[in-house]
PyMOL Python script that loads the backbone (N, CA, C, O; Angstrom):
from pymol import cmd

cmd.read_pdbstr("""\
ATOM      1  N   MET A   1      47.488  69.290  25.476  1.00  0.00           N
ATOM      2  CA  MET A   1      47.909  69.278  24.086  1.00  0.00           C
ATOM      3  C   MET A   1      48.636  70.583  23.803  1.00  0.00           C
ATOM      4  O   MET A   1      48.224  71.655  24.248  1.00  0.00           O
ATOM      5  N   SER A   2      49.710  70.470  23.065  1.00  0.00           N
ATOM      6  CA  SER A   2      50.474  71.669  22.714  1.00  0.00           C
ATOM      7  C   SER A   2      49.854  72.350  21.490  1.00  0.00           C
ATOM      8  O   SER A   2      49.049  71.765  20.766  1.00  0.00           O
ATOM      9  N   GLU A   3      50.252  73.582  21.290  1.00  0.00           N
ATOM     10  CA  GLU A   3      49.765  74.329  20.131  1.00  0.00           C
ATOM     11  C   GLU A   3      50.214  73.656  18.833  1.00  0.00           C
ATOM     12  O   GLU A   3      49.455  73.601  17.865  1.00  0.00           O
ATOM     13  N   ASP A   4      51.449  73.142  18.815  1.00  0.00           N
ATOM     14  CA  ASP A   4      51.949  72.451  17.619  1.00  0.00           C
ATOM     15  C   ASP A   4      51.109  71.213  17.297  1.00  0.00           C
ATOM     16  O   ASP A   4      50.812  70.945  16.132  1.00  0.00           O
ATOM     17  N   LYS A   5      50.731  70.466  18.326  1.00  0.00           N
ATOM     18  CA  LYS A   5      49.912  69.272  18.124  1.00  0.00           C
ATOM     19  C   LYS A   5      48.533  69.663  17.600  1.00  0.00           C
ATOM     20  O   LYS A   5      47.985  68.979  16.736  1.00  0.00           O
ATOM     21  N   ALA A   6      47.969  70.752  18.112  1.00  0.00           N
ATOM     22  CA  ALA A   6      46.675  71.229  17.639  1.00  0.00           C
ATOM     23  C   ALA A   6      46.746  71.589  16.156  1.00  0.00           C
ATOM     24  O   ALA A   6      45.847  71.245  15.389  1.00  0.00           O
ATOM     25  N   VAL A   7      47.795  72.271  15.761  1.00  0.00           N
ATOM     26  CA  VAL A   7      47.969  72.642  14.347  1.00  0.00           C
ATOM     27  C   VAL A   7      48.131  71.388  13.495  1.00  0.00           C
ATOM     28  O   VAL A   7      47.581  71.305  12.397  1.00  0.00           O
ATOM     29  N   GLU A   8      48.878  70.423  13.995  1.00  0.00           N
ATOM     30  CA  GLU A   8      49.066  69.164  13.280  1.00  0.00           C
ATOM     31  C   GLU A   8      47.728  68.450  13.080  1.00  0.00           C
ATOM     32  O   GLU A   8      47.452  67.930  11.998  1.00  0.00           O
ATOM     33  N   LEU A   9      46.910  68.427  14.114  1.00  0.00           N
ATOM     34  CA  LEU A   9      45.595  67.789  14.008  1.00  0.00           C
ATOM     35  C   LEU A   9      44.682  68.527  13.038  1.00  0.00           C
ATOM     36  O   LEU A   9      43.946  67.899  12.276  1.00  0.00           O
ATOM     37  N   ILE A  10      44.726  69.836  13.062  1.00  0.00           N
ATOM     38  CA  ILE A  10      43.908  70.622  12.130  1.00  0.00           C
ATOM     39  C   ILE A  10      44.337  70.346  10.694  1.00  0.00           C
ATOM     40  O   ILE A  10      43.494  70.208   9.808  1.00  0.00           O
ATOM     41  N   ASN A  11      45.631  70.267  10.464  1.00  0.00           N
ATOM     42  CA  ASN A  11      46.127  69.951   9.116  1.00  0.00           C
ATOM     43  C   ASN A  11      45.687  68.551   8.682  1.00  0.00           C
ATOM     44  O   ASN A  11      45.305  68.344   7.530  1.00  0.00           O
ATOM     45  N   GLU A  12      45.744  67.588   9.616  1.00  0.00           N
ATOM     46  CA  GLU A  12      45.273  66.238   9.302  1.00  0.00           C
ATOM     47  C   GLU A  12      43.784  66.271   8.951  1.00  0.00           C
ATOM     48  O   GLU A  12      43.353  65.621   7.998  1.00  0.00           O
ATOM     49  N   TRP A  13      42.995  67.033   9.728  1.00  0.00           N
ATOM     50  CA  TRP A  13      41.562  67.143   9.473  1.00  0.00           C
ATOM     51  C   TRP A  13      41.315  67.717   8.074  1.00  0.00           C
ATOM     52  O   TRP A  13      40.473  67.218   7.326  1.00  0.00           O
ATOM     53  N   LEU A  14      42.052  68.760   7.737  1.00  0.00           N
ATOM     54  CA  LEU A  14      41.885  69.385   6.420  1.00  0.00           C
ATOM     55  C   LEU A  14      42.232  68.414   5.290  1.00  0.00           C
ATOM     56  O   LEU A  14      41.534  68.367   4.277  1.00  0.00           O
ATOM     57  N   ASN A  15      43.298  67.647   5.460  1.00  0.00           N
ATOM     58  CA  ASN A  15      43.676  66.663   4.441  1.00  0.00           C
ATOM     59  C   ASN A  15      42.616  65.578   4.301  1.00  0.00           C
ATOM     60  O   ASN A  15      42.295  65.163   3.187  1.00  0.00           O
ATOM     61  N   LEU A  16      42.073  65.120   5.418  1.00  0.00           N
ATOM     62  CA  LEU A  16      41.009  64.116   5.362  1.00  0.00           C
ATOM     63  C   LEU A  16      39.756  64.680   4.705  1.00  0.00           C
ATOM     64  O   LEU A  16      39.103  63.994   3.919  1.00  0.00           O
ATOM     65  N   ALA A  17      39.419  65.926   5.023  1.00  0.00           N
ATOM     66  CA  ALA A  17      38.247  66.566   4.422  1.00  0.00           C
ATOM     67  C   ALA A  17      38.410  66.671   2.913  1.00  0.00           C
ATOM     68  O   ALA A  17      37.455  66.457   2.167  1.00  0.00           O
ATOM     69  N   LYS A  18      39.608  66.999   2.462  1.00  0.00           N
ATOM     70  CA  LYS A  18      39.867  67.080   1.017  1.00  0.00           C
ATOM     71  C   LYS A  18      39.732  65.703   0.380  1.00  0.00           C
ATOM     72  O   LYS A  18      39.162  65.561  -0.702  1.00  0.00           O
ATOM     73  N   GLU A  19      40.259  64.695   1.059  1.00  0.00           N
ATOM     74  CA  GLU A  19      40.165  63.335   0.535  1.00  0.00           C
ATOM     75  C   GLU A  19      38.705  62.886   0.412  1.00  0.00           C
ATOM     76  O   GLU A  19      38.320  62.298  -0.599  1.00  0.00           O
ATOM     77  N   VAL A  20      37.903  63.159   1.428  1.00  0.00           N
ATOM     78  CA  VAL A  20      36.482  62.808   1.394  1.00  0.00           C
ATOM     79  C   VAL A  20      35.786  63.569   0.270  1.00  0.00           C
ATOM     80  O   VAL A  20      34.978  63.001  -0.465  1.00  0.00           O
ATOM     81  N   SER A  21      36.097  64.833   0.142  1.00  0.00           N
ATOM     82  CA  SER A  21      35.506  65.646  -0.922  1.00  0.00           C
ATOM     83  C   SER A  21      35.873  65.095  -2.295  1.00  0.00           C
ATOM     84  O   SER A  21      35.020  64.999  -3.177  1.00  0.00           O
ATOM     85  N   ASP A  22      37.127  64.738  -2.471  1.00  0.00           N
ATOM     86  CA  ASP A  22      37.569  64.170  -3.747  1.00  0.00           C
ATOM     87  C   ASP A  22      36.831  62.866  -4.057  1.00  0.00           C
ATOM     88  O   ASP A  22      36.451  62.614  -5.200  1.00  0.00           O
ATOM     89  N   MET A  23      36.635  62.043  -3.024  1.00  0.00           N
ATOM     90  CA  MET A  23      35.899  60.793  -3.238  1.00  0.00           C
ATOM     91  C   MET A  23      34.452  61.071  -3.614  1.00  0.00           C
ATOM     92  O   MET A  23      33.882  60.363  -4.444  1.00  0.00           O
ATOM     93  N   ASN A  24      33.852  62.089  -3.015  1.00  0.00           N
ATOM     94  CA  ASN A  24      32.462  62.434  -3.336  1.00  0.00           C
ATOM     95  C   ASN A  24      32.330  62.961  -4.750  1.00  0.00           C
ATOM     96  O   ASN A  24      31.306  62.746  -5.400  1.00  0.00           O
ATOM     97  N   LEU A  25      33.349  63.645  -5.232  1.00  0.00           N
ATOM     98  CA  LEU A  25      33.290  64.220  -6.581  1.00  0.00           C
ATOM     99  C   LEU A  25      33.609  63.201  -7.660  1.00  0.00           C
ATOM    100  O   LEU A  25      33.147  63.331  -8.794  1.00  0.00           O
ATOM    101  N   ASN A  26      34.391  62.192  -7.323  1.00  0.00           N
ATOM    102  CA  ASN A  26      34.842  61.229  -8.323  1.00  0.00           C
ATOM    103  C   ASN A  26      34.531  59.827  -7.817  1.00  0.00           C
ATOM    104  O   ASN A  26      35.374  59.191  -7.183  1.00  0.00           O
ATOM    105  N   ARG A  27      33.345  59.352  -8.092  1.00  0.00           N
ATOM    106  CA  ARG A  27      32.890  58.052  -7.580  1.00  0.00           C
ATOM    107  C   ARG A  27      33.782  56.888  -8.015  1.00  0.00           C
ATOM    108  O   ARG A  27      33.792  55.853  -7.348  1.00  0.00           O
ATOM    109  N   MET A  28      34.517  57.022  -9.094  1.00  0.00           N
ATOM    110  CA  MET A  28      35.363  55.923  -9.547  1.00  0.00           C
ATOM    111  C   MET A  28      36.469  55.626  -8.539  1.00  0.00           C
ATOM    112  O   MET A  28      36.923  54.485  -8.452  1.00  0.00           O
ATOM    113  N   GLU A  29      36.904  56.606  -7.789  1.00  0.00           N
ATOM    114  CA  GLU A  29      37.963  56.417  -6.808  1.00  0.00           C
ATOM    115  C   GLU A  29      37.411  56.254  -5.394  1.00  0.00           C
ATOM    116  O   GLU A  29      38.169  56.291  -4.425  1.00  0.00           O
ATOM    117  N   TYR A  30      36.117  56.076  -5.272  1.00  0.00           N
ATOM    118  CA  TYR A  30      35.477  55.965  -3.962  1.00  0.00           C
ATOM    119  C   TYR A  30      35.900  54.659  -3.284  1.00  0.00           C
ATOM    120  O   TYR A  30      35.782  53.580  -3.864  1.00  0.00           O
ATOM    121  N   ASP A  31      36.385  54.772  -2.065  1.00  0.00           N
ATOM    122  CA  ASP A  31      36.794  53.626  -1.256  1.00  0.00           C
ATOM    123  C   ASP A  31      36.017  53.711   0.053  1.00  0.00           C
ATOM    124  O   ASP A  31      36.314  54.551   0.902  1.00  0.00           O
ATOM    125  N   GLU A  32      35.029  52.846   0.214  1.00  0.00           N
ATOM    126  CA  GLU A  32      34.133  52.944   1.360  1.00  0.00           C
ATOM    127  C   GLU A  32      34.878  52.834   2.696  1.00  0.00           C
ATOM    128  O   GLU A  32      34.583  53.575   3.634  1.00  0.00           O
ATOM    129  N   GLU A  33      35.834  51.920   2.781  1.00  0.00           N
ATOM    130  CA  GLU A  33      36.591  51.766   4.032  1.00  0.00           C
ATOM    131  C   GLU A  33      37.379  53.028   4.355  1.00  0.00           C
ATOM    132  O   GLU A  33      37.390  53.486   5.497  1.00  0.00           O
ATOM    133  N   ARG A  34      38.029  53.578   3.360  1.00  0.00           N
ATOM    134  CA  ARG A  34      38.821  54.795   3.561  1.00  0.00           C
ATOM    135  C   ARG A  34      37.904  55.966   3.916  1.00  0.00           C
ATOM    136  O   ARG A  34      38.230  56.784   4.776  1.00  0.00           O
ATOM    137  N   TYR A  35      36.761  56.035   3.247  1.00  0.00           N
ATOM    138  CA  TYR A  35      35.795  57.091   3.512  1.00  0.00           C
ATOM    139  C   TYR A  35      35.312  57.027   4.957  1.00  0.00           C
ATOM    140  O   TYR A  35      35.286  58.042   5.653  1.00  0.00           O
ATOM    141  N   GLU A  36      34.928  55.827   5.408  1.00  0.00           N
ATOM    142  CA  GLU A  36      34.453  55.656   6.781  1.00  0.00           C
ATOM    143  C   GLU A  36      35.551  55.982   7.790  1.00  0.00           C
ATOM    144  O   GLU A  36      35.290  56.623   8.808  1.00  0.00           O
ATOM    145  N   TYR A  37      36.781  55.540   7.509  1.00  0.00           N
ATOM    146  CA  TYR A  37      37.899  55.857   8.396  1.00  0.00           C
ATOM    147  C   TYR A  37      38.085  57.373   8.493  1.00  0.00           C
ATOM    148  O   TYR A  37      38.229  57.923   9.585  1.00  0.00           O
ATOM    149  N   ALA A  38      38.079  58.030   7.347  1.00  0.00           N
ATOM    150  CA  ALA A  38      38.286  59.479   7.315  1.00  0.00           C
ATOM    151  C   ALA A  38      37.205  60.211   8.091  1.00  0.00           C
ATOM    152  O   ALA A  38      37.500  61.143   8.839  1.00  0.00           O
ATOM    153  N   MET A  39      35.959  59.798   7.921  1.00  0.00           N
ATOM    154  CA  MET A  39      34.864  60.459   8.622  1.00  0.00           C
ATOM    155  C   MET A  39      34.978  60.257  10.140  1.00  0.00           C
ATOM    156  O   MET A  39      34.761  61.190  10.913  1.00  0.00           O
ATOM    157  N   GLU A  40      35.316  59.042  10.553  1.00  0.00           N
ATOM    158  CA  GLU A  40      35.471  58.764  11.985  1.00  0.00           C
ATOM    159  C   GLU A  40      36.656  59.531  12.567  1.00  0.00           C
ATOM    160  O   GLU A  40      36.559  60.099  13.655  1.00  0.00           O
ATOM    161  N   ARG A  41      37.767  59.545  11.846  1.00  0.00           N
ATOM    162  CA  ARG A  41      38.965  60.250  12.324  1.00  0.00           C
ATOM    163  C   ARG A  41      38.699  61.750  12.408  1.00  0.00           C
ATOM    164  O   ARG A  41      39.146  62.406  13.349  1.00  0.00           O
ATOM    165  N   MET A  42      37.979  62.297  11.437  1.00  0.00           N
ATOM    166  CA  MET A  42      37.657  63.718  11.465  1.00  0.00           C
ATOM    167  C   MET A  42      36.821  64.049  12.690  1.00  0.00           C
ATOM    168  O   MET A  42      36.995  65.109  13.292  1.00  0.00           O
ATOM    169  N   ASP A  43      35.905  63.145  13.069  1.00  0.00           N
ATOM    170  CA  ASP A  43      35.076  63.363  14.256  1.00  0.00           C
ATOM    171  C   ASP A  43      35.939  63.346  15.519  1.00  0.00           C
ATOM    172  O   ASP A  43      35.749  64.178  16.406  1.00  0.00           O
ATOM    173  N   VAL A  44      36.879  62.413  15.608  1.00  0.00           N
ATOM    174  CA  VAL A  44      37.788  62.338  16.758  1.00  0.00           C
ATOM    175  C   VAL A  44      38.616  63.617  16.858  1.00  0.00           C
ATOM    176  O   VAL A  44      38.758  64.188  17.939  1.00  0.00           O
ATOM    177  N   ILE A  45      39.157  64.062  15.733  1.00  0.00           N
ATOM    178  CA  ILE A  45      39.979  65.279  15.718  1.00  0.00           C
ATOM    179  C   ILE A  45      39.145  66.484  16.136  1.00  0.00           C
ATOM    180  O   ILE A  45      39.604  67.323  16.910  1.00  0.00           O
ATOM    181  N   ARG A  46      37.924  66.570  15.625  1.00  0.00           N
ATOM    182  CA  ARG A  46      37.041  67.690  15.977  1.00  0.00           C
ATOM    183  C   ARG A  46      36.829  67.747  17.487  1.00  0.00           C
ATOM    184  O   ARG A  46      36.892  68.819  18.090  1.00  0.00           O
ATOM    185  N   LYS A  47      36.580  66.593  18.091  1.00  0.00           N
ATOM    186  CA  LYS A  47      36.377  66.541  19.536  1.00  0.00           C
ATOM    187  C   LYS A  47      37.641  66.961  20.287  1.00  0.00           C
ATOM    188  O   LYS A  47      37.562  67.688  21.278  1.00  0.00           O
ATOM    189  N   MET A  48      38.804  66.506  19.820  1.00  0.00           N
ATOM    190  CA  MET A  48      40.065  66.869  20.473  1.00  0.00           C
ATOM    191  C   MET A  48      40.324  68.370  20.387  1.00  0.00           C
ATOM    192  O   MET A  48      40.764  68.985  21.358  1.00  0.00           O
ATOM    193  N   ILE A  49      40.053  68.950  19.236  1.00  0.00           N
ATOM    194  CA  ILE A  49      40.262  70.391  19.048  1.00  0.00           C
ATOM    195  C   ILE A  49      39.270  71.181  19.902  1.00  0.00           C
ATOM    196  O   ILE A  49      39.631  72.203  20.484  1.00  0.00           O
ATOM    197  N   ASN A  50      38.025  70.714  19.978  1.00  0.00           N
ATOM    198  CA  ASN A  50      37.044  71.393  20.837  1.00  0.00           C
ATOM    199  C   ASN A  50      37.493  71.367  22.293  1.00  0.00           C
ATOM    200  O   ASN A  50      37.358  72.368  22.997  1.00  0.00           O
ATOM    201  N   GLU A  51      38.027  70.235  22.755  1.00  0.00           N
ATOM    202  CA  GLU A  51      38.544  70.136  24.119  1.00  0.00           C
ATOM    203  C   GLU A  51      39.718  71.091  24.318  1.00  0.00           C
ATOM    204  O   GLU A  51      39.821  71.759  25.347  1.00  0.00           O
ATOM    205  N   TYR A  52      40.597  71.147  23.325  1.00  0.00           N
ATOM    206  CA  TYR A  52      41.756  72.037  23.381  1.00  0.00           C
ATOM    207  C   TYR A  52      41.305  73.491  23.519  1.00  0.00           C
ATOM    208  O   TYR A  52      41.824  74.232  24.354  1.00  0.00           O
ATOM    209  N   HIS A  53      40.336  73.891  22.696  1.00  0.00           N
ATOM    210  CA  HIS A  53      39.823  75.262  22.769  1.00  0.00           C
ATOM    211  C   HIS A  53      39.129  75.521  24.097  1.00  0.00           C
ATOM    212  O   HIS A  53      39.255  76.603  24.669  1.00  0.00           O
ATOM    213  N   GLY A  54      38.400  74.530  24.585  1.00  0.00           N
ATOM    214  CA  GLY A  54      37.742  74.675  25.874  1.00  0.00           C
ATOM    215  C   GLY A  54      38.745  74.884  27.001  1.00  0.00           C
ATOM    216  O   GLY A  54      38.519  75.699  27.895  1.00  0.00           O
ATOM    217  N   ASN A  55      39.843  74.154  26.959  1.00  0.00           N
ATOM    218  CA  ASN A  55      40.886  74.292  27.961  1.00  0.00           C
ATOM    219  C   ASN A  55      41.601  75.637  27.852  1.00  0.00           C
ATOM    220  O   ASN A  55      42.010  76.210  28.862  1.00  0.00           O
ATOM    221  N   MET A  56      41.749  76.137  26.627  1.00  0.00           N
ATOM    222  CA  MET A  56      42.394  77.438  26.442  1.00  0.00           C
ATOM    223  C   MET A  56      41.519  78.550  27.032  1.00  0.00           C
ATOM    224  O   MET A  56      42.037  79.510  27.602  1.00  0.00           O
ATOM    225  N   ASN A  57      40.218  78.423  26.898  1.00  0.00           N
ATOM    226  CA  ASN A  57      39.304  79.455  27.386  1.00  0.00           C
ATOM    227  C   ASN A  57      39.202  79.466  28.907  1.00  0.00           C
ATOM    228  O   ASN A  57      38.776  80.466  29.486  1.00  0.00           O
ATOM    229  N   LYS A  58      39.584  78.378  29.562  1.00  0.00           N
ATOM    230  CA  LYS A  58      39.542  78.303  31.021  1.00  0.00           C
ATOM    231  C   LYS A  58      40.686  79.085  31.669  1.00  0.00           C
ATOM    232  O   LYS A  58      40.602  79.497  32.826  1.00  0.00           O
ATOM    233  N   CYS A  59      41.747  79.275  30.900  1.00  0.00           N
ATOM    234  CA  CYS A  59      42.933  79.947  31.471  1.00  0.00           C
ATOM    235  C   CYS A  59      42.717  81.418  31.689  1.00  0.00           C
ATOM    236  O   CYS A  59      43.619  82.111  32.159  1.00  0.00           O
TER     237      CYS A  59
END
""", "prot")
cmd.dss("prot")
cmd.show_as("cartoon", "prot")
cmd.util.cbc("prot")
cmd.orient("prot")
């Protein structure tokens, strides 16, 4: 993974985290499917970033 891709993934994670936070604060806009998607995607991104950092530390 390139550094640009890592930054892109981190930005996506931050946007998803904000969206989840907004849904938690305002139950009227809560969308369970979107919430579940965001939580799952954030977990995937976290794992990818951890792998990226692990690979950087091996060099």
